[in-house]
C-alpha positions as CSV (number, residue, x, y, z in Angstrom):
1,M,-9.3,-5.1,-37.3
2,L,-6.7,-4.4,-39.8
3,K,-6.9,-5.6,-43.6
4,C,-4.4,-5.7,-46.0
5,R,-3.6,-7.3,-49.6
6,M,-1.0,-10.4,-49.0
7,R,0.8,-12.4,-51.5
8,V,1.1,-15.9,-50.7
9,T,3.5,-18.7,-51.9
10,H,3.6,-22.5,-52.0
11,T,4.6,-24.8,-54.1
12,E,1.4,-26.6,-54.5
13,I,-0.1,-23.2,-55.5
14,G,2.6,-20.8,-56.7
15,Q,2.1,-17.2,-55.9
16,I,-1.4,-15.8,-55.3
17,E,-2.5,-12.4,-53.8
18,V,-5.5,-12.6,-51.7
19,K,-7.1,-10.1,-49.0
20,S,-7.2,-10.5,-45.0
21,R,-10.1,-10.7,-43.0
22,D,-8.5,-10.2,-39.9
23,I,-5.0,-10.0,-38.5
24,S,-3.6,-10.5,-34.9
25,D,-0.2,-10.6,-33.3
26,G,-0.4,-14.6,-33.6
27,G,-1.8,-14.9,-37.2
28,I,-4.0,-13.9,-40.2
29,F,-6.9,-15.0,-41.7
30,L,-7.3,-14.7,-45.4
31,M,-10.1,-14.5,-47.9
32,T,-9.3,-17.5,-50.3
33,D,-12.7,-18.6,-51.2
34,E,-11.7,-18.5,-54.9
35,F,-8.5,-20.6,-54.6
36,E,-7.9,-24.0,-52.8
37,L,-5.0,-24.0,-50.5
38,P,-3.1,-27.0,-49.1
39,P,-4.2,-29.0,-46.3
40,I,-4.0,-27.7,-42.3
41,G,-0.4,-28.2,-41.2
42,S,1.1,-27.0,-44.3
43,I,3.6,-23.8,-44.4
44,L,3.2,-21.1,-46.4
45,E,5.0,-17.8,-47.1
46,G,3.3,-14.3,-47.0
47,Q,4.0,-10.8,-47.8
48,V,1.9,-8.1,-47.1
49,Q,1.6,-5.8,-50.2
50,G,0.9,-2.1,-50.9
51,M,2.3,-1.0,-47.2
52,M,6.1,-0.6,-47.8
53,D,8.1,-1.7,-50.8
54,D,10.5,-4.5,-48.8
55,A,7.8,-5.7,-46.3
56,P,9.0,-8.7,-44.7
57,I,8.3,-12.5,-45.9
58,I,6.7,-14.3,-43.0
59,K,6.3,-18.2,-42.6
60,M,2.8,-19.1,-41.6
61,E,1.0,-22.5,-41.0
62,I,-2.5,-22.9,-41.9
63,V,-4.2,-24.0,-38.8
64,R,-8.1,-23.7,-39.6
65,V,-9.9,-24.0,-42.8
66,E,-13.2,-22.2,-43.3
67,A,-15.6,-22.0,-46.5
68,D,-14.4,-18.3,-47.3
69,G,-10.9,-19.1,-46.2
70,V,-8.2,-19.9,-43.8
71,G,-6.6,-19.1,-40.8
72,L,-3.0,-19.2,-40.6
73,R,-0.5,-18.9,-37.4
74,F,2.7,-16.9,-38.0
75,I,6.0,-18.8,-37.5
76,L,8.1,-16.4,-35.7
77,D,11.3,-18.6,-35.4
78,D,12.4,-21.9,-36.6
79,K,11.8,-23.4,-33.0
80,D,8.0,-22.7,-34.0
81,S,8.4,-25.2,-37.1
82,D,9.3,-28.4,-35.5
């Protein structure tokens, strides 16, 4: 289980920084119990914090909402967002 801090950006919430609970090749679960995020299907941008200065910005889709956070699927290319 890899854990990290992630900066998340969306027009409805602005920019927030949250911690991950788990990361896999296909997605990430973010601990967002203190923030209200947009609904399932919304596209966010995320950037890992504290590991490298120029970490890539990743597009992610909210696919699951739980009481303590959200599960997001990484969108790897434009075909994934159709």
